[in-house]
C-alpha positions in Angstrom: 28.8 2.6 -0.5 31.1 3.6 -3.4 29.3 1.1 -5.8 25.9 2.6 -4.8 27.1 6.1 -5.3 28.6 5.1 -8.7 25.3 3.6 -9.8 23.4 6.7 -9.0 25.9 8.9 -10.8 26.0 6.5 -13.8 22.2 6.7 -14.0 22.3 10.5 -14.1 25.0 11.1 -16.7 24.8 8.2 -19.1 22.3 8.4 -22.0 19.1 6.2 -21.4 19.8 3.9 -24.4 22.8 2.5 -22.4 20.8 2.0 -19.2 18.7 -1.0 -20.2 19.2 -2.8 -16.9 19.3 0.2 -14.6 15.8 1.2 -13.6 15.3 3.9 -11.1 13.9 7.4 -11.0 14.2 9.4 -7.7 12.5 12.5 -9.1 9.5 10.8 -10.8 6.1 12.4 -10.6 3.0 10.8 -11.9 -0.1 12.4 -13.2 -1.9 11.9 -9.9 0.8 13.8 -8.0 0.4 16.7 -10.4 -3.4 16.7 -10.0 -3.1 16.6 -6.2 -0.9 19.7 -6.4 -3.4 21.3 -8.6 -6.3 20.4 -6.3 -4.8 22.6 -3.6 -5.2 25.7 -5.9 -8.7 25.2 -7.3 -11.8 26.4 -5.6 -15.6 26.5 -6.2 -16.1 23.9 -8.9 -19.3 22.7 -10.4 -18.5 19.0 -10.6 -15.9 16.8 -8.8 -15.2 13.4 -10.3 -13.7 10.9 -8.0 -13.0 7.1 -8.2 -10.9 4.5 -9.9 -9.1 4.7 -13.3 -12.5 4.4 -14.9 -13.2 7.8 -13.5 -10.1 9.7 -14.6 -10.1 8.0 -18.0 -13.9 8.2 -18.5 -14.8 11.8 -17.5 -13.1 14.4 -19.6 -13.1 17.8 -17.9 -12.7 19.6 -21.3 -16.0 18.2 -22.5 -17.8 19.6 -19.5 -16.0 22.9 -19.8 -17.3 23.3 -23.3 -20.8 23.5 -21.7 -19.6 26.1 -19.2 -19.0 23.8 -16.2 -15.9 24.0 -14.1 -14.9 20.5 -13.1 -12.0 18.6 -11.5 -11.1 14.9 -11.7 -9.6 13.3 -8.6 -9.7 9.7 -10.0 -6.6 7.5 -9.8 -5.6 3.9 -10.7 -7.2 1.3 -8.4 -8.5 4.0 -6.0 -10.1 2.1 -3.1 -13.1 3.5 -1.1 -10.7 4.2 1.8 -8.5 6.3 -0.4 -11.5 8.1 -1.9 -12.6 8.9 1.7 -9.2 10.5 2.5 -9.1 12.4 -0.8 -12.5 13.8 -0.1 -11.6 14.6 3.5 -8.5 16.5 2.4 -9.7 18.3 -0.7 -13.5 18.7 -0.5 -13.5 21.8 1.7 -11.2 23.6 -0.8 -12.8 22.5 -4.0 -16.4 23.2 -2.8 -18.1 21.3 -5.6 -21.8 21.7 -6.3 -22.0 18.0 -7.3 -19.7 15.0 -6.6 -19.8 12.1 -9.0 -18.3 9.0 -7.3 -17.5 6.4 -9.9 -18.0 3.0 -8.4 -16.3 -0.1 -10.0 -16.2 -3.4 -8.2 -12.5 -4.0 -8.8 -11.1 -1.5 -6.2 -13.3 -3.1 -3.5 -11.2 -6.3 -3.9 -7.7 -4.8 -3.9 -5.4 -3.7 -1.1 -5.0 -0.1 -2.5 -1.2 -0.3 -2.8 -1.2 0.7 -6.5 -3.0 4.0 -5.9 -1.4 4.8 -2.6 
């Protein structure tokens, strides 16, 4: 127990350049996590983009905003159809989009969805 505690403390106080073989991050938050937090606060959008990484990397909300459209992108890496279903089930009623664009790419149909979970 002491060794585990020491590793955690060491990882917090020692500069990163000395931690080449100590890889952990308890407080990490990815871009998807931030977008899901944001999705709870946004309402009445014009277009909702949803799908795999091709979606979140391929549809730039700022481009659509320059044409006066309010958009939101719920795409994530390797997002499977099941995960898309649950995201729509959770956020669709709040976002209330006029149009949903579901990006379909064959890759996520063949994976287990662990990466995007």
